[in-house]
C-alpha angles and dihedrals in degrees: 000000000000121000121252086248092059092045090054089044091052092050092048094048093045091051091050091052092049089055091046092050093050096047103035114020120090113224092237094057114061096165111121119260092189131032124182135167143191095238129058101177141023131192122196134199116248095235126044093354113200119232117253131202138224126188110223120205118195142157093224145351122334137179135196138242111197137173114256093256092057125078119196123200115221098018093195136028151144134238118350110358133168108220127196117217119198129185125205119234114281097219144082136189090291094056134257119001125221116292112266135211132185144140129264110207128203104194136198124176101297139039088251092055096067134112113210119201115185110219126195137171134203120246147138106304091198099045091110099016115152120235108231144156118255089255091052091048091064089065095054122107117260111270094029115134119222145169124228116194097200141009132149126242108238101172141001128226133176091262103038143304144296106238128191141189094195091264105059136014122218136181114239118197111215142127092219119123119249140140134227109278095027119136110230140183117216138203108189151136124254114240137154135235127179090352095304131106116260132185100228116190108014093194094182120031108167127179111226099174139359122235147139132275128215113205117223121241103285121242112246100242093185089065095053106023095111091066100024114139099192089211096145141028095268124177107238144165120219132178129200148115121299109234126163090356093300131095111255117208118186119197122171091345092306118119122220126185129214113201122196112231122205088345121181111241093244090061097042121120100195090107093050098074109156094022130115107240137179118210128193123191147098120307108232104191145291109300098184142323107336092345123120130187121227133193099213125225100169141005127207113194110203093185132244116353090242123034124186115252108270119245088230118039121237113296129166126177134183131193121197110197138139091247095051103037097090087067095058109016095093091057091065103036106293129253091297091054133221120260112213134162098182126106121258136042096299086232089281128130142147111245119220097268102191106039142347135017106288138138133212110200137171116217120193138189120243107281095183108133096032121105106228122185115267116296096013147160094036141171112212146155107222132211091272090059093248118138109227142161136214127210097037113183136187108286095032117118145181110232127202117192137163138177141179091180093252112129102232110211129233110285094041112146120225135186135194132184130175143145124246140171141166137212122252091264093046125108115280107198124067141160121227111209140170130203110239096194092272111036144003113268131188112256108266095224092056114063116217114248135184127227134182093189091113093054092259134069109268129180116213139154102192135051110200111222129211093243127058116285129176119241111202128175140169125196144154132233116250091196137019113285136181098192115039113202140192127184143187108213128195111231104175139023095225111134120239093229092062095249092130137248121334119241091201138010111282140186095276111131135223119184147177103233146193125207089230092191096132091244119072116036100228103162117133117284124193116181151153107239099184137002129187115251112251094186091248089268128131114251115254111253095038108141109220097175136012137162125172090176092232086135086075091069097100091049093047091052094047093050096038089236114192128235100226098171096051092045095041087225130109113232134174108287121205114240113231090219097054107027113094094210090057096052094118099050099082092051091049091049091051091047089053089053101254124147135184140225125210136197143159145176097259095087093289116142123193110299135173090208110103109243114254093217120068095237094072097048096089109163116126135182126238127178097300098331139067137256120205134200139009137207110320094000134083133193139181141183131248113211121222117270113276093248092163089072104090090171135024114288143164112247139185121221114205129179143153121244144151136184121249130241138203121257087262090061095256109150131228092229098205141137134220132227130201111219118203121210132169097032139336138060138235109272092224106035095033088219134099091263128066125230114269111288108223133197127231091212113125111268099203120101114258091017102069120099137181112259131148118261119201114223130192130189124178120211122195122209098015119167143182092285096049115121123189121207122199111200144142110281092239125044089204104068092202089069089063099044140353091247091068095228127130098177118157144158129231134196143151104029117188136170117199132179113246133184 
């Protein structure tokens, strides 16, 4: 039984066709010039599919073109006709066949006079699925089903996993449970997102074995971002400033954004606005101009972008003694030691155990494939309290680092001193190096030499002896640095006792020592001895907040949000409070620290309380930007607190905006005001409100047009609690214009420190 709506629709369409037939159709030509229907798609079960109907409305004769598995009764007609559509079973003796899709066409006499009905039928997606490797899957056509016998889980997201076969990495969308390192088999369908292959859906994602996963050395995205193509899921590291919930990377005065995609909450950076952060993960495509997606595997929060100069400069000290070692031995492998062939630090280090926040780590190359002597290579803290390793190999290094989160400027002086020694079968040749804020440099006090003793040319600047010797070095930073570092790197496997080169890692030891004689305190010391004064101010050009609202893209797509300003045409904008597809926006805005301000002509003054009636909640979505206000009601936005300002600073707020117009090109002639709360004043008005921000759009009816206006407001004395509100100057829209409409658009908000 058809709904009343469809009955009215049928009557209306039929009447329209009668009129069309009378006025336009020659008597000698009875072929339809227009064909419509009440159904646009049909889906059938694979077995015993039930017939379905479509009512066809036409102004003349029509006929059908159908796929071979579809039967249409009647197959031709005229006027208003109820048509039965039947599908054959999608199965054979072997079971269900692949799902099928096609188009049923009801045709008149032109391409325009056609009714298209999309028909589909359930089936076994994997009936004819090809068995491929993960690498081969990337070359399949979109929509092709496949089976992968084995891949390894490299990373987890909220929507699935990054999987790898050692050659390529791919994102698989699934709700199945797995862990990093697991071996999995996959039945899935090839798709694409952001120009990269995706397994979506991964209908079967089965763990066959558990395991571990060693990440490769990440690509430094900061070094290549200006020309980065994002044409594969590449494992990268990238550092920048968190602004608007994204990572902002600035290279040669160009800003790039890194957006976390399907990120687990524990790895999210939306609450770290104003902090310097390093992300590692898999790039998952280009999301927009200068914006990359990342599937995050780790986050390193380096604290606020600008820290006040510490009262005491960086200082870290260790003591390695028999009485103290129980407090730190477990950090490095314990007194029994940890045997490990894999590359990296193994997550083990010795914390500075007397003073400061420092780490002593040992990083090794991958020794898989060598045949070390039993129980090697090993990290251990011995009975003397000394951390030492066995099985050192060229490329391994001891690493000292320390941080107090202050960004020490170029010209900062540093000093390190420690004791070291090796056993007779330990490695003889090493390189002492410091990090100057940009690159690793040989220690100045130790000239670089060359030896061919090992049978190959080797550069070194330190020969490690078999009795304790003090290493001491002074250097200066060439660039600003938050984590000064010094390392002692093995460069050859030639044994100290002159017995020749080692074929495999052995039990020879190399240690960081302490004289432990109860007299001289000779534990390692790593310190800043002098740092240039920066005045405690924040460097001009520091971005403390930014949001280009590109994170709204998935919502805009889901809700089919318009782009009024680009199209110079006012469409129907979805309200974030009432549109189902936009249900997550308000929560994301609140998480990022945004607030809102509301007003209206009915005695309503500006208020931060969200109106209880729907009329006052006037926040709408455009294609990656916002629209505010409607007839009789105004609204504005409160930016997150400027938490990146750890001391008072002058800042400049910039943003793009324009007023709205009616469909008849009648403008909402309004102005904006920036309101300053929590500290600071407008640089021009010397009050907590800016001067009126005006638009250069034409004000005459029928001449106005939508075009972005760039606004700038300078605020003196802003601080970490400062909040900036962008709103219409008047809460009563009738004060601005007789139409009673303060409707406006906002995009590209940025707050930058200025002199």
